[in-house]
C-alpha positions in Angstrom: 28.7 17.8 -8.0 29.4 14.0 -8.2 32.0 14.4 -5.5 29.2 15.0 -3.0 27.4 11.7 -3.9 29.5 9.5 -1.6 28.2 6.0 -0.9 26.4 7.0 2.4 24.8 10.0 0.9 23.4 7.8 -2.0 22.3 5.2 0.6 20.2 7.9 2.4 18.8 9.2 -0.9 17.7 5.8 -2.1 16.3 5.1 1.3 14.1 8.4 1.0 13.3 7.5 -2.7 12.2 3.8 -1.4 10.0 5.3 1.3 8.3 7.6 -1.2 7.9 4.9 -3.6 6.3 2.4 -1.1 4.0 5.2 -0.1 2.7 6.0 -3.4 2.3 2.4 -4.1 0.2 2.0 -1.1 -2.1 5.0 -2.1 -2.4 4.2 -5.8 -3.4 0.5 -5.4 -5.7 1.1 -2.5 -8.7 1.8 -4.6 -8.4 -1.3 -6.8 -7.6 -3.5 -3.9 -10.8 -1.9 -2.4 -12.8 -2.4 -5.4 -12.1 -6.1 -5.2 -12.9 -6.4 -1.6 -16.1 -4.8 -2.1 -17.3 -6.2 -5.4 -19.0 -9.5 -4.0 -21.1 -7.3 -1.6 -22.0 -4.0 -3.3 -22.6 -5.3 -7.0 -25.9 -6.9 -7.1 -26.1 -7.7 -10.8 -23.7 -8.0 -13.8 -24.0 -4.4 -14.8 -22.9 -3.3 -11.6 -20.0 -5.7 -11.6 -19.0 -4.1 -14.8 -19.1 -0.6 -13.5 -16.7 -1.7 -10.7 -14.5 -3.3 -13.3 -14.6 -0.2 -15.6 -13.8 2.0 -12.6 -10.6 0.3 -11.9 -9.6 -1.7 -15.0 -7.8 1.0 -16.8 -5.8 2.1 -14.0 -4.7 -1.0 -11.9 -2.0 -2.2 -14.1 -0.6 1.0 -14.4 -0.7 1.3 -10.6 1.3 -1.8 -10.2 4.4 -0.1 -11.8 4.9 1.4 -8.3 5.1 -2.1 -6.7 7.4 -3.2 -9.4 9.5 0.2 -8.7 9.5 -0.7 -5.1 10.3 -4.3 -5.3 12.9 -3.7 -8.2 14.5 -0.7 -6.2 14.8 -2.7 -3.0 16.6 -5.5 -5.1 19.1 -3.2 -7.0 19.6 -0.6 -4.2 19.6 -2.7 -1.2 20.2 -6.4 -2.1 21.1 -7.7 1.2 17.6 -6.3 2.4 15.8 -8.0 -0.6 17.6 -11.4 0.1 16.9 -11.4 3.9 13.0 -10.2 3.3 12.5 -13.3 1.1 14.5 -15.8 3.7 12.9 -14.3 6.9 9.3 -13.9 5.2 9.3 -16.5 2.4 5.8 -17.7 3.2 4.3 -14.2 3.5 6.0 -13.1 0.5 4.7 -16.3 -1.6 1.2 -15.4 -0.4 1.7 -11.9 -1.7 2.6 -13.3 -5.0 -0.2 -15.5 -5.0 -2.6 -12.7 -4.2 -1.3 -10.4 -7.0 -1.6 -13.4 -9.6 -5.1 -14.3 -8.7 -6.2 -10.7 -8.4 -4.6 -9.9 -12.0 -6.4 -12.9 -13.6 -9.7 -12.1 -12.0 -9.8 -8.5 -12.9 -8.8 -9.0 -16.6 -10.8 -12.2 -17.3 -13.9 -11.4 -15.3 -15.8 -9.9 -18.4 -14.5 -12.4 -20.8 -16.8 -15.4 -20.3 -20.5 -15.3 -19.9 -20.9 -18.3 -17.8 -22.3 -17.3 -14.3 -20.4 -20.0 -12.6 -17.0 -18.7 -14.1 -17.9 -15.0 -13.3 -18.7 -16.0 -9.8 -15.4 -17.7 -9.3 -13.4 -14.9 -10.8 -15.6 -12.2 -8.5 -14.4 -14.2 -5.4 -11.0 -14.6 -7.0 -10.7 -10.8 -7.0 -11.8 -10.6 -3.3 -9.4 -13.2 -2.3 -6.5 -11.8 -4.1 -7.1 -8.3 -2.8 -7.6 -9.5 0.7 -4.2 -11.5 0.7 -2.3 -8.6 -1.0 -3.8 -5.9 1.5 -3.6 -8.1 4.6 0.0 -9.6 3.8 1.4 -5.9 3.3 -0.2 -4.5 6.2 1.0 -7.1 8.6 4.5 -7.1 6.8 5.1 -3.4 7.2 3.7 -3.4 10.8 6.4 -6.1 11.5 8.9 -3.9 9.8 8.0 -1.0 12.1 8.0 -3.3 15.2 11.1 -5.2 14.3 11.9 -8.7 13.4 13.4 -11.5 15.6 17.0 -10.8 14.1 19.6 -12.3 16.2 23.4 -11.5 16.2 24.9 -12.6 12.8 22.0 -12.0 11.2 20.1 -15.0 12.3 16.2 -15.0 12.0 14.8 -16.6 15.2 11.1 -15.6 14.4 8.2 -17.9 13.7 5.3 -17.6 11.2 3.0 -17.3 14.3 5.1 -14.4 15.6 4.4 -12.4 12.7 0.8 -12.2 13.8 1.3 -10.2 16.9 -1.6 -7.9 17.9 0.2 -4.8 16.5 0.7 -6.7 13.1 -3.0 -7.8 13.2 -4.0 -4.1 13.8 -1.8 -3.2 10.9 -3.2 -5.8 8.6 -7.0 -5.0 9.5 -6.2 -1.4 9.2 -4.8 -1.5 5.7 -7.7 -3.9 4.5 -10.2 -1.2 5.8 -8.4 1.7 4.5 -8.4 -0.2 1.1 -11.9 -0.8 1.2 -12.9 2.8 1.9 -10.7 4.0 -0.9 -12.4 1.6 -3.1 -15.9 2.6 -2.1 -15.1 6.4 -2.5 -13.6 5.8 -5.9 -16.5 3.8 -7.1 -19.0 6.6 -5.8 -16.9 9.3 -7.6 -16.4 7.1 -10.8 -19.9 5.7 -11.3 -23.5 6.7 -11.8 -26.5 5.0 -10.6 -27.4 3.1 -7.4 -23.9 1.4 -7.1 -22.1 4.6 -6.3 -24.9 5.3 -3.5 -24.4 1.8 -1.9 -20.6 2.3 -1.9 -20.7 5.8 -0.5 -23.0 4.5 2.3 -20.3 1.8 3.1 -17.6 4.4 3.1 -19.5 6.6 5.8 -19.2 3.8 8.3 -15.9 2.4 7.0 -14.1 5.9 7.3 -15.0 6.1 11.0 -13.7 2.8 11.6 -10.6 3.5 9.8 -10.2 6.7 11.9 -10.4 4.8 15.2 -8.2 2.0 14.0 -5.6 4.5 12.8 -5.5 6.3 16.2 -5.1 2.9 18.0 -2.4 1.8 15.5 -0.4 5.2 16.0 -1.0 5.0 19.9 0.2 1.6 20.0 3.3 2.4 17.7 4.3 5.3 19.8 3.6 3.8 23.3 3.9 0.2 22.7 6.7 -0.4 20.2 10.4 -0.1 21.7 12.5 2.3 20.0 9.6 3.6 17.6 9.9 7.2 19.0 13.8 7.4 18.9 13.9 9.3 15.6 11.0 11.4 16.6 12.8 12.4 19.6 15.8 13.4 17.9 13.8 15.1 15.2 10.5 16.3 16.6 9.3 17.8 13.1 8.6 14.0 12.2 5.5 14.3 14.3 3.9 15.8 11.5 3.4 12.6 9.8 1.2 11.0 12.4 -0.5 14.4 13.0 -1.4 14.7 9.5 -2.4 11.2 9.2 -5.0 11.8 12.0 -6.2 14.9 10.5 -6.9 13.9 7.1 -8.4 10.7 8.4 -10.9 13.0 10.3 -11.4 15.0 7.2 -12.2 11.7 5.3 -15.2 10.9 7.8 -16.6 14.4 7.5 -16.3 14.6 3.7 -17.7 11.0 3.3 -20.8 11.8 5.2 -21.3 14.9 3.2 -20.9 12.8 0.1 -17.9 14.6 -1.3 -16.4 11.5 -2.7 -13.4 13.0 -4.6 -12.3 14.9 -1.4 -12.9 12.0 1.0 -11.0 9.8 -1.3 -8.0 12.2 -1.4 -8.1 12.4 2.4 -8.4 8.6 2.7 -5.2 8.1 0.5 -3.4 10.7 2.8 -4.3 8.6 5.8 -2.5 5.7 4.0 0.6 7.6 2.9 1.2 9.4 6.2 0.5 6.3 8.3 3.2 4.3 6.2 5.5 7.0 6.1 5.2 7.6 10.1 6.4 3.9 10.4 9.3 4.3 7.8 10.7 7.5 9.3 11.0 5.5 12.7 13.1 2.8 11.3 15.8 5.0 9.9 18.9 4.0 9.4 17.6 0.5 9.6 15.5 -1.2 6.7 15.1 -4.4 8.7 15.1 -3.6 12.4 15.6 -6.2 15.1 13.3 -6.6 18.0 16.0 -8.4 19.8 18.7 -5.9 19.9 18.9 -2.8 17.7 22.5 -3.6 16.7 21.3 -6.8 15.2 19.3 -5.0 12.5 20.3 -4.3 9.0 21.0 -0.8 8.2 20.9 1.2 4.9 24.6 1.5 4.8 25.6 -2.0 5.0 22.6 -3.1 2.8 23.2 -0.6 0.0 24.7 -1.5 -3.3 28.0 0.0 -4.6 28.3 3.6 -5.1 28.3 3.1 -9.0 25.1 0.9 -8.8 23.5 3.6 -6.8 24.8 6.4 -9.1 23.5 4.9 -12.2 20.2 3.9 -10.6 19.7 7.4 -9.4 20.2 8.7 -13.0 17.7 5.9 -14.1 15.2 7.2 -11.6 15.5 10.7 -12.4 14.3 9.9 -15.9 11.9 7.0 -15.8 10.0 7.8 -12.6 8.7 11.2 -14.2 7.8 9.1 -17.2 5.6 7.0 -15.2 3.8 9.8 -13.4 3.3 11.5 -16.8 1.9 8.2 -18.2 -0.5 7.7 -15.4 -1.7 11.3 -15.3 -2.5 10.8 -19.2 -4.5 7.5 -18.3 -6.5 9.2 -15.6 -7.4 12.1 -17.9 -8.2 9.8 -21.0 -10.7 7.8 -18.8 -11.9 10.6 -17.0 -15.7 10.1 -17.6 -18.0 8.8 -15.1 -19.4 5.2 -15.8 -22.7 4.5 -16.6 -24.6 1.1 -16.3 -23.7 -1.1 -19.2 -23.5 -4.8 -20.3 -20.0 -4.1 -21.9 -16.4 -3.6 -20.9 -14.8 -1.2 -23.5 -11.3 -0.4 -22.0 
C-alpha cells in the first residue's frame, strides 16, 4: 500500500486536501464574518446585539480551526509556498492577522463591559476585523487564480497597488457580500424576534447582488484571465464547479425571498465553496501561478515537503480532521436552540 504513495502522489493528495480545507474554511467562517459586517447596522440595541453575539459566539472559535489547518497544512506540506506567500504578500498577510486579532477580541469582550463607549468601540472593531479578513482573503485568492508577478528565479516583481486589479477587487467585494449574506441568513435562522426579519430583508437584496457579482467574476475568470481555462479544457468535467456555483446562487436568491433561511444559507455556502474550488482547480499543478510566464510559478511538486513528512502528515490528517468534524457537529447540536431577546450572554 505504502509503495504507491510516492512523493508526487502525496503532493497531489495534499494539494486536494489543501483545496478542500480552504473551501471548508471559507464556508464555515462566512457567517461569523457576516455577523460582524452587519452588527453595526441591523442590531438596534443591546439585546439585539447580544442576539447576534449568541448566534455566532459558540461556533466562531471552532470554525477558526479550519484556518489553522489551512495555514498549518501549507506550512508543513508546502513550506516553499508558505515562505513565498509571506514574502510576496507580507502587507496583506499582516492585515489579515490584524483583522483576525481585532475580530477575536471584539467578539469575546463585547459583552464583558457595560460601558456604552466600550461596547460601541468593540462593535465597530468586530465590523473592521470582519471586513479586513473577508476583503483580504477575497483579494488574495483572486490574485492566486489570476497569477502573481513572479519572474524567473522566483523573483517577485509585483507591487501592492498591482494586487488590487479590477478582477481582485471584484473577488474581494464578492467575498465580503457573500459573507454578509451568510451572516444575515444565519441570524434569521438562529434568532427570534424583529432582528431576524431585518436580517432576512437584507439577505433578499444581498443574495441578488451576490448572484450578479458571481456571474461577473466567473465570466471574468474564464474570459479575461489568461490560462484559467487550461485545466478545464483538458478535463471538461471540471466545468461542474462553476455550473454548480451559479445554480446554488440562483437557489439562494429564490429561497431567501421565500424566507426559507436555512436552505438559503446552505445554498449561499455552496456558492462560496464552488467559486473557491473553481479557482483552485484552475491553478493545478501550480500553487503560486505566475502572470508573467507559466514556468516561473511554483508547482506542488517542487514546493512539497519530503515524502516522509507528507506521509506522516497524511496519517495525522486522517485522525484529527474527523475529530474536528465530530467536535463541530457536537457544538452545533449543543447550541441548536433559537435565540430569544435577552440581556445576558450565557455561552
